[in-house]
mmCIF file of the N, C-alpha and C atoms, coordinates in Angstrom:
data_MODEL
# 
_entry.id   MODEL 
# 
loop_
_atom_site.group_PDB 
_atom_site.id 
_atom_site.type_symbol 
_atom_site.label_atom_id 
_atom_site.label_alt_id 
_atom_site.label_comp_id 
_atom_site.label_asym_id 
_atom_site.label_entity_id 
_atom_site.label_seq_id 
_atom_site.pdbx_PDB_ins_code 
_atom_site.Cartn_x 
_atom_site.Cartn_y 
_atom_site.Cartn_z 
_atom_site.occupancy 
_atom_site.B_iso_or_equiv 
_atom_site.pdbx_formal_charge 
_atom_site.auth_seq_id 
_atom_site.auth_comp_id 
_atom_site.auth_asym_id 
_atom_site.auth_atom_id 
_atom_site.pdbx_PDB_model_num 
ATOM 1   N N  . GLU A 1 1  ? 23.463 322.318 290.523 1.00 0.00 ? 1  GLU A N  1 
ATOM 2   C CA . GLU A 1 1  ? 24.568 322.725 291.393 1.00 0.00 ? 1  GLU A CA 1 
ATOM 3   C C  . GLU A 1 1  ? 24.056 323.781 292.464 1.00 0.00 ? 1  GLU A C  1 
ATOM 4   N N  . HIS A 1 2  ? 22.992 324.670 292.028 1.00 0.00 ? 2  HIS A N  1 
ATOM 5   C CA . HIS A 1 2  ? 22.535 325.716 293.008 1.00 0.00 ? 2  HIS A CA 1 
ATOM 6   C C  . HIS A 1 2  ? 21.166 325.341 293.493 1.00 0.00 ? 2  HIS A C  1 
ATOM 7   N N  . ALA A 1 3  ? 20.660 324.256 293.335 1.00 0.00 ? 3  ALA A N  1 
ATOM 8   C CA . ALA A 1 3  ? 19.179 323.937 293.932 1.00 0.00 ? 3  ALA A CA 1 
ATOM 9   C C  . ALA A 1 3  ? 19.246 322.314 294.071 1.00 0.00 ? 3  ALA A C  1 
ATOM 10  N N  . ALA A 1 4  ? 18.246 321.941 294.822 1.00 0.00 ? 4  ALA A N  1 
ATOM 11  C CA . ALA A 1 4  ? 18.167 320.736 295.157 1.00 0.00 ? 4  ALA A CA 1 
ATOM 12  C C  . ALA A 1 4  ? 16.644 320.348 295.609 1.00 0.00 ? 4  ALA A C  1 
ATOM 13  N N  . ILE A 1 5  ? 16.210 319.038 295.265 1.00 0.00 ? 5  ILE A N  1 
ATOM 14  C CA . ILE A 1 5  ? 14.947 318.748 295.581 1.00 0.00 ? 5  ILE A CA 1 
ATOM 15  C C  . ILE A 1 5  ? 14.882 317.602 296.404 1.00 0.00 ? 5  ILE A C  1 
ATOM 16  N N  . PHE A 1 6  ? 14.028 317.410 297.451 1.00 0.00 ? 6  PHE A N  1 
ATOM 17  C CA . PHE A 1 6  ? 13.981 316.238 298.262 1.00 0.00 ? 6  PHE A CA 1 
ATOM 18  C C  . PHE A 1 6  ? 12.640 315.920 298.476 1.00 0.00 ? 6  PHE A C  1 
ATOM 19  N N  . GLU A 1 7  ? 12.155 314.667 298.025 1.00 0.00 ? 7  GLU A N  1 
ATOM 20  C CA . GLU A 1 7  ? 10.795 314.285 298.202 1.00 0.00 ? 7  GLU A CA 1 
ATOM 21  C C  . GLU A 1 7  ? 10.587 312.883 298.270 1.00 0.00 ? 7  GLU A C  1 
ATOM 22  N N  . ALA A 1 8  ? 9.654  312.414 298.939 1.00 0.00 ? 8  ALA A N  1 
ATOM 23  C CA . ALA A 1 8  ? 9.078  310.947 298.995 1.00 0.00 ? 8  ALA A CA 1 
ATOM 24  C C  . ALA A 1 8  ? 8.464  310.687 297.551 1.00 0.00 ? 8  ALA A C  1 
ATOM 25  N N  . VAL A 1 9  ? 9.060  310.127 296.765 1.00 0.00 ? 9  VAL A N  1 
ATOM 26  C CA . VAL A 1 9  ? 8.384  309.729 295.507 1.00 0.00 ? 9  VAL A CA 1 
ATOM 27  C C  . VAL A 1 9  ? 7.399  308.629 295.562 1.00 0.00 ? 9  VAL A C  1 
ATOM 28  N N  . HIS A 1 10 ? 6.314  308.704 295.537 1.00 0.00 ? 10 HIS A N  1 
ATOM 29  C CA . HIS A 1 10 ? 5.330  307.621 295.641 1.00 0.00 ? 10 HIS A CA 1 
ATOM 30  C C  . HIS A 1 10 ? 3.839  308.333 295.090 1.00 0.00 ? 10 HIS A C  1 
ATOM 31  N N  . GLY A 1 11 ? 2.886  307.385 294.858 1.00 0.00 ? 11 GLY A N  1 
ATOM 32  C CA . GLY A 1 11 ? 1.592  307.879 294.700 1.00 0.00 ? 11 GLY A CA 1 
ATOM 33  C C  . GLY A 1 11 ? 0.857  308.426 295.762 1.00 0.00 ? 11 GLY A C  1 
ATOM 34  N N  . SER A 1 12 ? -0.330 308.983 295.654 1.00 0.00 ? 12 SER A N  1 
ATOM 35  C CA . SER A 1 12 ? -1.149 309.595 296.681 1.00 0.00 ? 12 SER A CA 1 
ATOM 36  C C  . SER A 1 12 ? -1.780 308.601 297.495 1.00 0.00 ? 12 SER A C  1 
ATOM 37  N N  . ALA A 1 13 ? -1.829 307.352 297.185 1.00 0.00 ? 13 ALA A N  1 
ATOM 38  C CA . ALA A 1 13 ? -2.238 306.245 297.953 1.00 0.00 ? 13 ALA A CA 1 
ATOM 39  C C  . ALA A 1 13 ? -3.774 306.515 298.518 1.00 0.00 ? 13 ALA A C  1 
ATOM 40  N N  . PRO A 1 14 ? -4.702 306.794 297.563 1.00 0.00 ? 14 PRO A N  1 
ATOM 41  C CA . PRO A 1 14 ? -6.095 307.146 297.968 1.00 0.00 ? 14 PRO A CA 1 
ATOM 42  C C  . PRO A 1 14 ? -6.821 306.105 298.585 1.00 0.00 ? 14 PRO A C  1 
ATOM 43  N N  . ASP A 1 15 ? -6.344 304.922 298.531 1.00 0.00 ? 15 ASP A N  1 
ATOM 44  C CA . ASP A 1 15 ? -6.881 303.726 299.325 1.00 0.00 ? 15 ASP A CA 1 
ATOM 45  C C  . ASP A 1 15 ? -6.712 303.820 300.754 1.00 0.00 ? 15 ASP A C  1 
ATOM 46  N N  . ILE A 1 16 ? -5.625 304.504 301.196 1.00 0.00 ? 16 ILE A N  1 
ATOM 47  C CA . ILE A 1 16 ? -5.358 304.522 302.757 1.00 0.00 ? 16 ILE A CA 1 
ATOM 48  C C  . ILE A 1 16 ? -5.515 305.926 303.128 1.00 0.00 ? 16 ILE A C  1 
ATOM 49  N N  . ALA A 1 17 ? -5.871 306.831 302.339 1.00 0.00 ? 17 ALA A N  1 
ATOM 50  C CA . ALA A 1 17 ? -6.105 308.252 302.880 1.00 0.00 ? 17 ALA A CA 1 
ATOM 51  C C  . ALA A 1 17 ? -6.932 308.199 303.940 1.00 0.00 ? 17 ALA A C  1 
ATOM 52  N N  . GLY A 1 18 ? -6.595 309.058 304.961 1.00 0.00 ? 18 GLY A N  1 
ATOM 53  C CA . GLY A 1 18 ? -7.365 309.270 306.224 1.00 0.00 ? 18 GLY A CA 1 
ATOM 54  C C  . GLY A 1 18 ? -7.497 308.172 307.069 1.00 0.00 ? 18 GLY A C  1 
ATOM 55  N N  . LYS A 1 19 ? -6.696 307.125 306.905 1.00 0.00 ? 19 LYS A N  1 
ATOM 56  C CA . LYS A 1 19 ? -6.705 305.719 307.670 1.00 0.00 ? 19 LYS A CA 1 
ATOM 57  C C  . LYS A 1 19 ? -5.517 305.717 308.880 1.00 0.00 ? 19 LYS A C  1 
ATOM 58  N N  . GLY A 1 20 ? -4.669 306.827 308.560 1.00 0.00 ? 20 GLY A N  1 
ATOM 59  C CA . GLY A 1 20 ? -3.573 306.893 309.543 1.00 0.00 ? 20 GLY A CA 1 
ATOM 60  C C  . GLY A 1 20 ? -2.718 305.785 309.606 1.00 0.00 ? 20 GLY A C  1 
ATOM 61  N N  . ILE A 1 21 ? -2.470 305.195 308.363 1.00 0.00 ? 21 ILE A N  1 
ATOM 62  C CA . ILE A 1 21 ? -1.489 303.905 308.452 1.00 0.00 ? 21 ILE A CA 1 
ATOM 63  C C  . ILE A 1 21 ? -0.431 304.040 307.195 1.00 0.00 ? 21 ILE A C  1 
ATOM 64  N N  . ALA A 1 22 ? -0.175 305.390 306.781 1.00 0.00 ? 22 ALA A N  1 
ATOM 65  C CA . ALA A 1 22 ? 0.857  305.719 305.870 1.00 0.00 ? 22 ALA A CA 1 
ATOM 66  C C  . ALA A 1 22 ? 2.111  305.565 306.499 1.00 0.00 ? 22 ALA A C  1 
ATOM 67  N N  . ASN A 1 23 ? 3.092  304.790 306.021 1.00 0.00 ? 23 ASN A N  1 
ATOM 68  C CA . ASN A 1 23 ? 4.522  304.822 306.419 1.00 0.00 ? 23 ASN A CA 1 
ATOM 69  C C  . ASN A 1 23 ? 5.086  306.176 306.215 1.00 0.00 ? 23 ASN A C  1 
ATOM 70  N N  . PRO A 1 24 ? 5.729  306.730 307.205 1.00 0.00 ? 24 PRO A N  1 
ATOM 71  C CA . PRO A 1 24 ? 6.465  308.049 307.076 1.00 0.00 ? 24 PRO A CA 1 
ATOM 72  C C  . PRO A 1 24 ? 7.809  307.808 306.643 1.00 0.00 ? 24 PRO A C  1 
ATOM 73  N N  . CYS A 1 25 ? 8.366  306.896 306.567 1.00 0.00 ? 25 CYS A N  1 
ATOM 74  C CA . CYS A 1 25 ? 9.732  306.577 306.120 1.00 0.00 ? 25 CYS A CA 1 
ATOM 75  C C  . CYS A 1 25 ? 10.263 307.363 304.990 1.00 0.00 ? 25 CYS A C  1 
ATOM 76  N N  . ALA A 1 26 ? 9.756  307.217 304.019 1.00 0.00 ? 26 ALA A N  1 
ATOM 77  C CA . ALA A 1 26 ? 10.141 307.840 302.726 1.00 0.00 ? 26 ALA A CA 1 
ATOM 78  C C  . ALA A 1 26 ? 10.325 309.368 302.854 1.00 0.00 ? 26 ALA A C  1 
ATOM 79  N N  . LEU A 1 27 ? 9.357  309.985 303.356 1.00 0.00 ? 27 LEU A N  1 
ATOM 80  C CA . LEU A 1 27 ? 9.436  311.256 303.647 1.00 0.00 ? 27 LEU A CA 1 
ATOM 81  C C  . LEU A 1 27 ? 10.376 311.674 304.585 1.00 0.00 ? 27 LEU A C  1 
ATOM 82  N N  . LEU A 1 28 ? 10.693 310.894 305.703 1.00 0.00 ? 28 LEU A N  1 
ATOM 83  C CA . LEU A 1 28 ? 11.593 311.305 306.650 1.00 0.00 ? 28 LEU A CA 1 
ATOM 84  C C  . LEU A 1 28 ? 13.018 311.055 306.040 1.00 0.00 ? 28 LEU A C  1 
ATOM 85  N N  . LEU A 1 29 ? 13.099 310.037 305.214 1.00 0.00 ? 29 LEU A N  1 
ATOM 86  C CA . LEU A 1 29 ? 14.503 309.698 304.728 1.00 0.00 ? 29 LEU A CA 1 
ATOM 87  C C  . LEU A 1 29 ? 14.873 310.839 303.584 1.00 0.00 ? 29 LEU A C  1 
ATOM 88  N N  . ALA A 1 30 ? 13.771 311.312 302.922 1.00 0.00 ? 30 ALA A N  1 
ATOM 89  C CA . ALA A 1 30 ? 14.304 312.444 302.069 1.00 0.00 ? 30 ALA A CA 1 
ATOM 90  C C  . ALA A 1 30 ? 14.591 313.690 302.903 1.00 0.00 ? 30 ALA A C  1 
ATOM 91  N N  . ALA A 1 31 ? 14.013 313.849 304.118 1.00 0.00 ? 31 ALA A N  1 
ATOM 92  C CA . ALA A 1 31 ? 14.507 315.050 304.842 1.00 0.00 ? 31 ALA A CA 1 
ATOM 93  C C  . ALA A 1 31 ? 15.878 314.769 305.293 1.00 0.00 ? 31 ALA A C  1 
ATOM 94  N N  . ALA A 1 32 ? 16.326 313.522 305.630 1.00 0.00 ? 32 ALA A N  1 
ATOM 95  C CA . ALA A 1 32 ? 17.704 313.091 306.080 1.00 0.00 ? 32 ALA A CA 1 
ATOM 96  C C  . ALA A 1 32 ? 18.682 313.446 305.017 1.00 0.00 ? 32 ALA A C  1 
ATOM 97  N N  . ASP A 1 33 ? 18.146 313.139 303.670 1.00 0.00 ? 33 ASP A N  1 
ATOM 98  C CA . ASP A 1 33 ? 19.088 313.527 302.661 1.00 0.00 ? 33 ASP A CA 1 
ATOM 99  C C  . ASP A 1 33 ? 19.294 315.011 302.313 1.00 0.00 ? 33 ASP A C  1 
ATOM 100 N N  . MET A 1 34 ? 18.188 315.801 302.706 1.00 0.00 ? 34 MET A N  1 
ATOM 101 C CA . MET A 1 34 ? 18.220 317.186 302.694 1.00 0.00 ? 34 MET A CA 1 
ATOM 102 C C  . MET A 1 34 ? 19.298 317.756 303.732 1.00 0.00 ? 34 MET A C  1 
ATOM 103 N N  . LEU A 1 35 ? 19.203 317.182 305.049 1.00 0.00 ? 35 LEU A N  1 
ATOM 104 C CA . LEU A 1 35 ? 20.229 317.554 306.011 1.00 0.00 ? 35 LEU A CA 1 
ATOM 105 C C  . LEU A 1 35 ? 21.564 317.238 305.635 1.00 0.00 ? 35 LEU A C  1 
ATOM 106 N N  . ASP A 1 36 ? 21.851 316.188 304.882 1.00 0.00 ? 36 ASP A N  1 
ATOM 107 C CA . ASP A 1 36 ? 23.023 315.774 304.502 1.00 0.00 ? 36 ASP A CA 1 
ATOM 108 C C  . ASP A 1 36 ? 23.544 316.985 303.557 1.00 0.00 ? 36 ASP A C  1 
ATOM 109 N N  . HIS A 1 37 ? 22.735 317.230 302.603 1.00 0.00 ? 37 HIS A N  1 
ATOM 110 C CA . HIS A 1 37 ? 22.992 318.310 301.553 1.00 0.00 ? 37 HIS A CA 1 
ATOM 111 C C  . HIS A 1 37 ? 23.264 319.696 302.124 1.00 0.00 ? 37 HIS A C  1 
ATOM 112 N N  . LEU A 1 38 ? 22.649 319.883 303.214 1.00 0.00 ? 38 LEU A N  1 
ATOM 113 C CA . LEU A 1 38 ? 22.678 321.342 303.838 1.00 0.00 ? 38 LEU A CA 1 
ATOM 114 C C  . LEU A 1 38 ? 23.959 321.255 304.784 1.00 0.00 ? 38 LEU A C  1 
ATOM 115 N N  . GLY A 1 39 ? 24.850 320.153 304.923 1.00 0.00 ? 39 GLY A N  1 
ATOM 116 C CA . GLY A 1 39 ? 25.924 320.072 305.557 1.00 0.00 ? 39 GLY A CA 1 
ATOM 117 C C  . GLY A 1 39 ? 25.646 319.742 307.166 1.00 0.00 ? 39 GLY A C  1 
ATOM 118 N N  . MET A 1 40 ? 24.475 319.234 307.245 1.00 0.00 ? 40 MET A N  1 
ATOM 119 C CA . MET A 1 40 ? 24.106 318.667 308.762 1.00 0.00 ? 40 MET A CA 1 
ATOM 120 C C  . MET A 1 40 ? 24.215 317.113 308.712 1.00 0.00 ? 40 MET A C  1 
ATOM 121 N N  . VAL A 1 41 ? 25.130 316.651 308.261 1.00 0.00 ? 41 VAL A N  1 
ATOM 122 C CA . VAL A 1 41 ? 25.297 315.129 308.014 1.00 0.00 ? 41 VAL A CA 1 
ATOM 123 C C  . VAL A 1 41 ? 25.007 314.492 309.363 1.00 0.00 ? 41 VAL A C  1 
ATOM 124 N N  . ASP A 1 42 ? 25.449 315.085 310.470 1.00 0.00 ? 42 ASP A N  1 
ATOM 125 C CA . ASP A 1 42 ? 25.415 314.390 311.719 1.00 0.00 ? 42 ASP A CA 1 
ATOM 126 C C  . ASP A 1 42 ? 23.791 314.318 312.054 1.00 0.00 ? 42 ASP A C  1 
ATOM 127 N N  . LYS A 1 43 ? 23.115 315.207 311.963 1.00 0.00 ? 43 LYS A N  1 
ATOM 128 C CA . LYS A 1 43 ? 21.476 315.221 311.964 1.00 0.00 ? 43 LYS A CA 1 
ATOM 129 C C  . LYS A 1 43 ? 20.731 314.302 310.978 1.00 0.00 ? 43 LYS A C  1 
ATOM 130 N N  . GLY A 1 44 ? 21.264 314.143 309.741 1.00 0.00 ? 44 GLY A N  1 
ATOM 131 C CA . GLY A 1 44 ? 20.768 313.310 308.892 1.00 0.00 ? 44 GLY A CA 1 
ATOM 132 C C  . GLY A 1 44 ? 21.047 311.866 309.444 1.00 0.00 ? 44 GLY A C  1 
ATOM 133 N N  . THR A 1 45 ? 22.149 311.568 309.876 1.00 0.00 ? 45 THR A N  1 
ATOM 134 C CA . THR A 1 45 ? 22.510 310.254 310.239 1.00 0.00 ? 45 THR A CA 1 
ATOM 135 C C  . THR A 1 45 ? 21.690 309.846 311.543 1.00 0.00 ? 45 THR A C  1 
ATOM 136 N N  . ARG A 1 46 ? 21.594 310.946 312.376 1.00 0.00 ? 46 ARG A N  1 
ATOM 137 C CA . ARG A 1 46 ? 20.652 310.764 313.643 1.00 0.00 ? 46 ARG A CA 1 
ATOM 138 C C  . ARG A 1 46 ? 19.290 310.268 313.291 1.00 0.00 ? 46 ARG A C  1 
ATOM 139 N N  . LEU A 1 47 ? 18.854 310.928 312.329 1.00 0.00 ? 47 LEU A N  1 
ATOM 140 C CA . LEU A 1 47 ? 17.347 310.794 311.800 1.00 0.00 ? 47 LEU A CA 1 
ATOM 141 C C  . LEU A 1 47 ? 17.171 309.194 311.219 1.00 0.00 ? 47 LEU A C  1 
ATOM 142 N N  . ARG A 1 48 ? 18.319 308.953 310.341 1.00 0.00 ? 48 ARG A N  1 
ATOM 143 C CA . ARG A 1 48 ? 18.264 307.555 309.826 1.00 0.00 ? 48 ARG A CA 1 
ATOM 144 C C  . ARG A 1 48 ? 18.391 306.486 310.898 1.00 0.00 ? 48 ARG A C  1 
ATOM 145 N N  . ASN A 1 49 ? 19.168 306.746 311.887 1.00 0.00 ? 49 ASN A N  1 
ATOM 146 C CA . ASN A 1 49 ? 19.461 305.785 312.908 1.00 0.00 ? 49 ASN A CA 1 
ATOM 147 C C  . ASN A 1 49 ? 18.183 305.644 313.717 1.00 0.00 ? 49 ASN A C  1 
ATOM 148 N N  . ALA A 1 50 ? 17.526 306.675 313.954 1.00 0.00 ? 50 ALA A N  1 
ATOM 149 C CA . ALA A 1 50 ? 16.225 306.680 314.867 1.00 0.00 ? 50 ALA A CA 1 
ATOM 150 C C  . ALA A 1 50 ? 15.062 305.813 314.026 1.00 0.00 ? 50 ALA A C  1 
ATOM 151 N N  . ILE A 1 51 ? 15.166 305.921 312.759 1.00 0.00 ? 51 ILE A N  1 
ATOM 152 C CA . ILE A 1 51 ? 14.110 305.110 311.809 1.00 0.00 ? 51 ILE A CA 1 
ATOM 153 C C  . ILE A 1 51 ? 14.367 303.757 312.079 1.00 0.00 ? 51 ILE A C  1 
ATOM 154 N N  . ARG A 1 52 ? 15.703 303.393 311.807 1.00 0.00 ? 52 ARG A N  1 
ATOM 155 C CA . ARG A 1 52 ? 16.110 302.059 312.016 1.00 0.00 ? 52 ARG A CA 1 
ATOM 156 C C  . ARG A 1 52 ? 15.859 301.371 313.325 1.00 0.00 ? 52 ARG A C  1 
ATOM 157 N N  . GLU A 1 53 ? 16.231 302.176 314.486 1.00 0.00 ? 53 GLU A N  1 
ATOM 158 C CA . GLU A 1 53 ? 15.883 301.831 315.823 1.00 0.00 ? 53 GLU A CA 1 
ATOM 159 C C  . GLU A 1 53 ? 14.531 301.315 316.124 1.00 0.00 ? 53 GLU A C  1 
ATOM 160 N N  . ALA A 1 54 ? 13.671 302.447 315.514 1.00 0.00 ? 54 ALA A N  1 
ATOM 161 C CA . ALA A 1 54 ? 12.306 302.315 315.731 1.00 0.00 ? 54 ALA A CA 1 
ATOM 162 C C  . ALA A 1 54 ? 11.563 301.112 315.138 1.00 0.00 ? 54 ALA A C  1 
ATOM 163 N N  . MET A 1 55 ? 12.196 300.898 313.951 1.00 0.00 ? 55 MET A N  1 
ATOM 164 C CA . MET A 1 55 ? 11.697 299.704 313.117 1.00 0.00 ? 55 MET A CA 1 
ATOM 165 C C  . MET A 1 55 ? 12.048 298.375 313.862 1.00 0.00 ? 55 MET A C  1 
ATOM 166 N N  . ALA A 1 56 ? 13.266 298.441 314.404 1.00 0.00 ? 56 ALA A N  1 
ATOM 167 C CA . ALA A 1 56 ? 13.710 297.123 315.085 1.00 0.00 ? 56 ALA A CA 1 
ATOM 168 C C  . ALA A 1 56 ? 13.238 296.958 316.348 1.00 0.00 ? 56 ALA A C  1 
ATOM 169 N N  . ASN A 1 57 ? 13.096 298.131 317.218 1.00 0.00 ? 57 ASN A N  1 
ATOM 170 C CA . ASN A 1 57 ? 12.684 297.941 318.477 1.00 0.00 ? 57 ASN A CA 1 
ATOM 171 C C  . ASN A 1 57 ? 11.125 298.262 318.947 1.00 0.00 ? 57 ASN A C  1 
ATOM 172 N N  . ASP A 1 58 ? 10.523 298.865 318.187 1.00 0.00 ? 58 ASP A N  1 
ATOM 173 C CA . ASP A 1 58 ? 9.181  299.569 318.577 1.00 0.00 ? 58 ASP A CA 1 
ATOM 174 C C  . ASP A 1 58 ? 8.181  298.795 317.724 1.00 0.00 ? 58 ASP A C  1 
ATOM 175 N N  . HIS A 1 59 ? 8.105  297.575 317.524 1.00 0.00 ? 59 HIS A N  1 
ATOM 176 C CA . HIS A 1 59 ? 7.223  296.846 316.449 1.00 0.00 ? 59 HIS A CA 1 
ATOM 177 C C  . HIS A 1 59 ? 5.880  297.190 316.797 1.00 0.00 ? 59 HIS A C  1 
ATOM 178 N N  . ASP A 1 60 ? 5.339  297.410 317.921 1.00 0.00 ? 60 ASP A N  1 
ATOM 179 C CA . ASP A 1 60 ? 3.955  297.721 318.264 1.00 0.00 ? 60 ASP A CA 1 
ATOM 180 C C  . ASP A 1 60 ? 3.386  299.162 317.700 1.00 0.00 ? 60 ASP A C  1 
ATOM 181 N N  . HIS A 1 61 ? 4.560  299.920 317.480 1.00 0.00 ? 61 HIS A N  1 
ATOM 182 C CA . HIS A 1 61 ? 4.135  301.292 316.966 1.00 0.00 ? 61 HIS A CA 1 
ATOM 183 C C  . HIS A 1 61 ? 4.592  301.571 315.396 1.00 0.00 ? 61 HIS A C  1 
ATOM 184 N N  . VAL A 1 62 ? 5.171  300.602 314.649 1.00 0.00 ? 62 VAL A N  1 
ATOM 185 C CA . VAL A 1 62 ? 5.325  300.738 313.299 1.00 0.00 ? 62 VAL A CA 1 
ATOM 186 C C  . VAL A 1 62 ? 4.176  300.567 312.495 1.00 0.00 ? 62 VAL A C  1 
ATOM 187 N N  . THR A 1 63 ? 3.988  301.047 311.263 1.00 0.00 ? 63 THR A N  1 
ATOM 188 C CA . THR A 1 63 ? 2.849  300.812 310.430 1.00 0.00 ? 63 THR A CA 1 
ATOM 189 C C  . THR A 1 63 ? 2.635  299.324 310.101 1.00 0.00 ? 63 THR A C  1 
ATOM 190 N N  . PRO A 1 64 ? 1.260  299.081 309.590 1.00 0.00 ? 64 PRO A N  1 
ATOM 191 C CA . PRO A 1 64 ? 1.143  297.552 309.326 1.00 0.00 ? 64 PRO A CA 1 
ATOM 192 C C  . PRO A 1 64 ? 1.888  297.047 308.007 1.00 0.00 ? 64 PRO A C  1 
ATOM 193 N N  . ASP A 1 65 ? 2.335  298.006 307.162 1.00 0.00 ? 65 ASP A N  1 
ATOM 194 C CA . ASP A 1 65 ? 2.968  297.616 306.009 1.00 0.00 ? 65 ASP A CA 1 
ATOM 195 C C  . ASP A 1 65 ? 4.162  296.869 306.319 1.00 0.00 ? 65 ASP A C  1 
ATOM 196 N N  . LEU A 1 66 ? 4.792  297.326 307.460 1.00 0.00 ? 66 LEU A N  1 
ATOM 197 C CA . LEU A 1 66 ? 6.156  296.686 308.000 1.00 0.00 ? 66 LEU A CA 1 
ATOM 198 C C  . LEU A 1 66 ? 5.835  295.689 309.090 1.00 0.00 ? 66 LEU A C  1 
ATOM 199 N N  . GLY A 1 67 ? 4.693  295.160 309.093 1.00 0.00 ? 67 GLY A N  1 
ATOM 200 C CA . GLY A 1 67 ? 4.279  293.994 310.132 1.00 0.00 ? 67 GLY A CA 1 
ATOM 201 C C  . GLY A 1 67 ? 3.956  294.468 311.488 1.00 0.00 ? 67 GLY A C  1 
ATOM 202 N N  . GLY A 1 68 ? 3.733  295.940 311.740 1.00 0.00 ? 68 GLY A N  1 
ATOM 203 C CA . GLY A 1 68 ? 3.593  296.380 312.930 1.00 0.00 ? 68 GLY A CA 1 
ATOM 204 C C  . GLY A 1 68 ? 2.000  296.569 313.273 1.00 0.00 ? 68 GLY A C  1 
ATOM 205 N N  . LYS A 1 69 ? 1.745  297.041 314.324 1.00 0.00 ? 69 LYS A N  1 
ATOM 206 C CA . LYS A 1 69 ? 0.334  297.177 314.899 1.00 0.00 ? 69 LYS A CA 1 
ATOM 207 C C  . LYS A 1 69 ? 0.044  298.660 315.028 1.00 0.00 ? 69 LYS A C  1 
ATOM 208 N N  . GLY A 1 70 ? 1.059  299.459 314.786 1.00 0.00 ? 70 GLY A N  1 
ATOM 209 C CA . GLY A 1 70 ? 0.848  301.106 314.870 1.00 0.00 ? 70 GLY A CA 1 
ATOM 210 C C  . GLY A 1 70 ? 0.093  301.693 313.665 1.00 0.00 ? 70 GLY A C  1 
ATOM 211 N N  . ASN A 1 71 ? 0.264  303.086 313.785 1.00 0.00 ? 71 ASN A N  1 
ATOM 212 C CA . ASN A 1 71 ? -0.095 303.918 312.643 1.00 0.00 ? 71 ASN A CA 1 
ATOM 213 C C  . ASN A 1 71 ? 0.627  305.084 312.424 1.00 0.00 ? 71 ASN A C  1 
ATOM 214 N N  . THR A 1 72 ? 0.549  305.926 311.452 1.00 0.00 ? 72 THR A N  1 
ATOM 215 C CA . THR A 1 72 ? 1.394  306.919 311.188 1.00 0.00 ? 72 THR A CA 1 
ATOM 216 C C  . THR A 1 72 ? 1.915  307.608 312.345 1.00 0.00 ? 72 THR A C  1 
ATOM 217 N N  . GLN A 1 73 ? 0.954  308.108 313.163 1.00 0.00 ? 73 GLN A N  1 
ATOM 218 C CA . GLN A 1 73 ? 1.317  308.891 314.422 1.00 0.00 ? 73 GLN A CA 1 
ATOM 219 C C  . GLN A 1 73 ? 2.242  308.098 315.310 1.00 0.00 ? 73 GLN A C  1 
ATOM 220 N N  . SER A 1 74 ? 1.756  306.984 315.740 1.00 0.00 ? 74 SER A N  1 
ATOM 221 C CA . SER A 1 74 ? 2.619  306.019 316.707 1.00 0.00 ? 74 SER A CA 1 
ATOM 222 C C  . SER A 1 74 ? 4.057  305.890 316.035 1.00 0.00 ? 74 SER A C  1 
ATOM 223 N N  . PHE A 1 75 ? 4.083  305.645 314.793 1.00 0.00 ? 75 PHE A N  1 
ATOM 224 C CA . PHE A 1 75 ? 5.561  305.353 314.152 1.00 0.00 ? 75 PHE A CA 1 
ATOM 225 C C  . PHE A 1 75 ? 6.365  306.716 314.323 1.00 0.00 ? 75 PHE A C  1 
ATOM 226 N N  . GLY A 1 76 ? 5.630  307.888 313.825 1.00 0.00 ? 76 GLY A N  1 
ATOM 227 C CA . GLY A 1 76 ? 6.277  309.215 313.926 1.00 0.00 ? 76 GLY A CA 1 
ATOM 228 C C  . GLY A 1 76 ? 6.940  309.455 315.346 1.00 0.00 ? 76 GLY A C  1 
ATOM 229 N N  . GLU A 1 77 ? 5.970  309.120 316.274 1.00 0.00 ? 77 GLU A N  1 
ATOM 230 C CA . GLU A 1 77 ? 6.397  309.380 317.635 1.00 0.00 ? 77 GLU A CA 1 
ATOM 231 C C  . GLU A 1 77 ? 7.565  308.691 318.149 1.00 0.00 ? 77 GLU A C  1 
ATOM 232 N N  . ALA A 1 78 ? 7.480  307.318 317.790 1.00 0.00 ? 78 ALA A N  1 
ATOM 233 C CA . ALA A 1 78 ? 8.511  306.411 318.229 1.00 0.00 ? 78 ALA A CA 1 
ATOM 234 C C  . ALA A 1 78 ? 10.005 306.819 317.506 1.00 0.00 ? 78 ALA A C  1 
ATOM 235 N N  . ILE A 1 79 ? 9.940  307.390 316.244 1.00 0.00 ? 79 ILE A N  1 
ATOM 236 C CA . ILE A 1 79 ? 11.116 307.908 315.542 1.00 0.00 ? 79 ILE A CA 1 
ATOM 237 C C  . ILE A 1 79 ? 11.548 309.251 316.258 1.00 0.00 ? 79 ILE A C  1 
ATOM 238 N N  . ALA A 1 80 ? 10.680 310.085 316.575 1.00 0.00 ? 80 ALA A N  1 
ATOM 239 C CA . ALA A 1 80 ? 10.931 311.440 317.210 1.00 0.00 ? 80 ALA A CA 1 
ATOM 240 C C  . ALA A 1 80 ? 11.444 311.271 318.588 1.00 0.00 ? 80 ALA A C  1 
ATOM 241 N N  . LYS A 1 81 ? 11.050 310.155 319.323 1.00 0.00 ? 81 LYS A N  1 
ATOM 242 C CA . LYS A 1 81 ? 11.526 309.855 320.695 1.00 0.00 ? 81 LYS A CA 1 
ATOM 243 C C  . LYS A 1 81 ? 13.036 309.549 320.582 1.00 0.00 ? 81 LYS A C  1 
ATOM 244 N N  . ARG A 1 82 ? 13.329 308.716 319.471 1.00 0.00 ? 82 ARG A N  1 
ATOM 245 C CA . ARG A 1 82 ? 14.624 308.293 319.351 1.00 0.00 ? 82 ARG A CA 1 
ATOM 246 C C  . ARG A 1 82 ? 15.541 309.453 318.731 1.00 0.00 ? 82 ARG A C  1 
ATOM 247 N N  . VAL A 1 83 ? 15.124 310.222 318.072 1.00 0.00 ? 83 VAL A N  1 
ATOM 248 C CA . VAL A 1 83 ? 15.843 311.525 317.469 1.00 0.00 ? 83 VAL A CA 1 
ATOM 249 C C  . VAL A 1 83 ? 16.298 312.305 318.667 1.00 0.00 ? 83 VAL A C  1 
ATOM 250 N N  . THR A 1 84 ? 15.260 312.621 319.587 1.00 0.00 ? 84 THR A N  1 
ATOM 251 C CA . THR A 1 84 ? 15.459 313.614 320.643 1.00 0.00 ? 84 THR A CA 1 
ATOM 252 C C  . THR A 1 84 ? 15.959 313.064 321.943 1.00 0.00 ? 84 THR A C  1 
ATOM 253 N N  . GLY A 1 85 ? 15.918 311.697 322.077 1.00 0.00 ? 85 GLY A N  1 
ATOM 254 C CA . GLY A 1 85 ? 16.240 310.950 323.257 1.00 0.00 ? 85 GLY A CA 1 
ATOM 255 C C  . GLY A 1 85 ? 17.669 310.709 323.286 1.00 0.00 ? 85 GLY A C  1 
# 
């Protein structure tokens, strides 16, 4: 009731460490849940929508696990552009 934890639950993925191909969605979706919990539902929704839009429209920027040609940074930048734009 007085505390909450928001995290992307997955392994450390040592096989892709340092390669810049990690998909940032799990971490960002946990952040969206945190925003909802803090009463900033509009911001959580905005982040979720930005993730969906980037996945649907920025194929060259999404990570290879989603069939894209991008990397962690390019995917994050595509999402950030949509959150702020």
